[in-house]
N, C-alpha and C positions, 0 to 999 in steps of 0.2 A: 402933575402931582398936586393934590389939594393940601393946603396948609391952613389950619385953623387953631386958634388958641382955645384952651379949656374954658376960659371965661365966656367966649362966644357961644359955645355949646350950652353952657349953663344958662345963658340968657335965652337962647332959642327954646330950650326945654323947660324953662322956668324951674330950674333945679338948684340944689344946694351942693356944694363941694364938701365932702366929709373929710377928705385928706388929700394932700398933694398940693400942687402949685397951679393956681388959675392962670398964670402967665405962661405956662408951658405950651409950646407949639406942637400940635399933633400933625403927623404927616401920612402915616400908613394906616389904612382902615381895613378891617376884615369883618365879614358877617358870619363866617364859619370858624368855630373855635378849633377845628381840626387843622386849619391853615395858619393859625397864629404863629408869629415869629417874634423874637425879642424886639421891643420897641413899637409893635403894632397896637392899634386901638381897636377893641372889639365893640361892635355896634349890634345889639340884639334887636331883631325886628319882630314885631308882633304879626302873627299869622294864624292859619287854621290849626297847625300842630303846636305852635309855640305862642305863649302869652307872656312874654317878658320884654321889658324895655330897659336894658342895661347898657352902660358905657363903662368900659374898664380901660 
C-alpha cells in the first residue's frame, strides 16, 4: 500500500490546496469514480477521451 501526504502531491504537481489538511496521509487511490469508496483518493488521468487532472 502506498502512503503519501497531501503536501507531497501538491509539491509534485506544483498545486495549491484550496481546502483540507496538507498533513493528511492518503492511502487508497482510484482512477475510476465508479469504484470510489469512502476514504479513497480519486486521481483523474488525462487521456484521449478525458482531459482532466483532478485529485479529490
